[in-house]
C-alpha positions as CSV (number, residue, x, y, z in Angstrom):
1,M,-0.4,-0.2,0.2
2,A,1.7,3.7,-1.1
3,L,0.1,6.0,1.7
4,D,-3.3,4.2,2.8
5,S,-5.8,1.8,2.4
6,D,-8.5,5.1,0.3
7,P,-7.7,3.6,-3.7
8,A,-7.8,6.9,-4.4
9,H,-4.2,8.0,-2.6
10,H,-2.4,4.5,-4.8
11,G,0.0,5.1,-7.0
12,L,0.7,1.9,-9.5
13,T,-0.1,-0.3,-7.3
14,D,-0.5,-1.7,-3.8
15,T,2.8,-3.2,-4.4
16,F,4.8,-0.7,-5.8
17,F,6.3,3.5,-5.2
18,S,7.0,5.5,-7.1
19,V,10.7,8.2,-6.1
20,T,7.9,10.6,-4.8
21,E,5.2,8.9,-3.0
22,L,8.2,5.8,-1.0
23,A,9.3,10.0,-0.2
24,R,6.1,11.0,1.2
25,D,5.5,7.4,2.7
26,L,9.2,8.0,4.8
27,A,8.9,11.6,5.2
28,I,12.3,11.9,3.3
29,T,12.5,13.9,-0.6
30,P,12.9,11.7,-2.6
31,R,17.1,13.5,-3.4
32,T,17.2,11.9,-0.2
33,I,16.6,8.1,-1.4
34,R,18.7,8.6,-4.6
35,F,21.2,9.6,-2.4
36,Y,20.6,5.8,-1.1
37,E,20.4,4.0,-4.6
38,D,23.7,6.2,-6.0
39,K,25.4,5.0,-3.0
40,G,24.2,1.2,-4.3
41,L,21.3,0.5,-0.4
42,I,18.3,0.1,-2.4
43,A,18.1,-0.8,-6.6
44,P,14.6,-0.2,-7.8
45,R,13.2,-1.7,-10.5
46,R,12.7,0.4,-14.2
47,A,9.2,0.6,-15.7
48,G,10.9,2.6,-18.6
49,N,12.2,5.3,-17.5
50,I,9.9,4.9,-14.2
51,R,11.4,4.1,-11.2
52,V,9.4,1.8,-9.4
53,Y,10.5,0.6,-6.2
54,T,8.7,-2.9,-3.5
55,K,7.8,-3.1,-0.3
56,R,11.5,-4.7,-0.1
57,D,12.5,-1.4,-1.5
58,R,10.8,0.3,1.5
59,A,11.7,-1.9,3.9
60,R,15.8,-1.3,3.1
61,M,14.8,2.3,3.0
62,V,13.6,1.9,6.7
63,L,16.3,0.0,8.3
64,I,18.7,2.5,5.9
65,L,17.7,5.6,8.1
66,R,16.6,3.3,11.5
67,G,20.5,2.9,10.6
68,K,21.0,6.1,10.3
69,R,19.8,7.2,12.9
70,L,21.1,4.7,15.7
71,G,25.2,6.7,13.8
72,F,26.1,3.5,11.7
73,S,27.9,4.6,8.9
74,L,27.1,3.3,5.5
75,R,29.7,1.1,4.9
76,E,27.8,-1.3,8.4
77,I,24.3,-0.2,6.7
78,K,25.2,-2.0,3.4
79,E,27.1,-4.8,4.7
80,Y,24.2,-5.8,7.0
81,L,22.0,-5.6,3.9
82,D,24.2,-7.8,2.2
83,L,24.3,-9.8,4.7
84,Y,20.5,-10.3,4.2
85,D,21.0,-11.1,0.8
86,V,23.0,-14.5,0.8
87,D,21.6,-15.5,4.2
88,P,18.2,-17.2,4.2
89,T,18.4,-17.3,7.8
90,Q,19.4,-14.4,8.8
91,A,21.8,-16.0,11.8
92,E,25.3,-14.0,10.2
93,Q,23.0,-10.9,10.0
94,I,21.9,-11.8,13.1
95,R,24.7,-11.4,14.5
96,L,26.6,-8.9,12.9
97,L,23.6,-6.3,14.2
98,L,24.8,-7.7,17.4
99,K,27.9,-7.1,17.5
100,K,27.9,-3.1,15.4
101,V,24.6,-2.4,18.4
102,R,27.5,-3.7,21.2
103,T,30.2,-1.4,19.8
104,R,27.8,1.7,19.0
105,L,26.8,0.8,23.2
106,D,30.4,1.0,24.1
107,M,30.7,4.2,22.0
108,L,27.7,5.9,22.8
109,E,28.3,5.3,26.8
110,D,31.8,6.5,26.6
111,Q,30.3,9.6,24.9
112,R,27.6,10.4,28.1
113,L,29.6,10.7,30.0
114,A,32.4,12.6,27.9
115,L,29.7,15.3,27.7
116,E,28.5,14.6,31.4
117,E,32.8,15.4,32.4
118,S,31.9,18.3,29.3
119,L,28.4,19.8,31.3
120,L,30.9,19.5,35.0
121,E,33.0,21.9,34.5
122,L,30.8,24.1,32.3
123,K,28.8,24.8,35.4
124,E,31.5,25.0,37.5
125,I,33.2,27.6,34.9
126,E,30.1,29.3,34.9
127,E,29.6,29.6,38.7
128,Q,33.1,30.8,39.2
129,T,32.2,33.7,36.0
130,L,28.9,34.9,37.6
131,A,31.1,35.2,41.2
132,A,33.7,36.8,39.3
133,L,31.5,39.7,37.8
134,A,29.4,39.9,41.2
135,L,32.8,40.8,42.2
136,A,34.1,42.9,39.2
137,E,30.2,44.8,39.5
138,A,30.4,44.7,43.8
139,S,33.6,47.5,43.6
140,L,32.8,49.6,40.5
141,A,28.9,50.8,42.9
142,P,31.8,52.2,45.1
143,E,32.5,54.7,42.4
144,K,29.5,55.2,40.3
145,K,28.1,55.9,43.6
146,A,31.1,58.7,43.6
147,A,29.9,59.6,40.6
148,G,26.7,60.3,40.3
149,K,26.8,62.6,43.2
150,K,29.3,65.0,42.0
151,G,27.0,64.4,38.6
152,A,24.8,65.5,40.7
153,R,26.6,69.1,42.4
């Protein structure tokens, strides 16, 4: 199904999408789809000059977009998708995915710890800066009062 169950909104058929339909369905641009085509991650069929995308292409695009959102490289995503084609049991694909997910989790955990350290350090600097600013302004206050008294005479 292209977008919904309303037959008036169906494009080519229930099993095929145009680039525009697929882009709309996935909330991306047609250019994004063509980019992943150029990288060899999806390979639509052709109906004359028109690209025709199958439900399988859509499923691959969902995996590609999810992989990118989770921080995997295009090479890693392609490796994962290619295994799907050669291993009918998907055991290799699942093992690879588990390895990549664990590696990504470790990397994100390291980044989270580094981010927490940076946040603490920046908050400390902010407090020091506010204190220094308050002291600077307090030391200027008597000078401003004296200047104000001279101008009032």
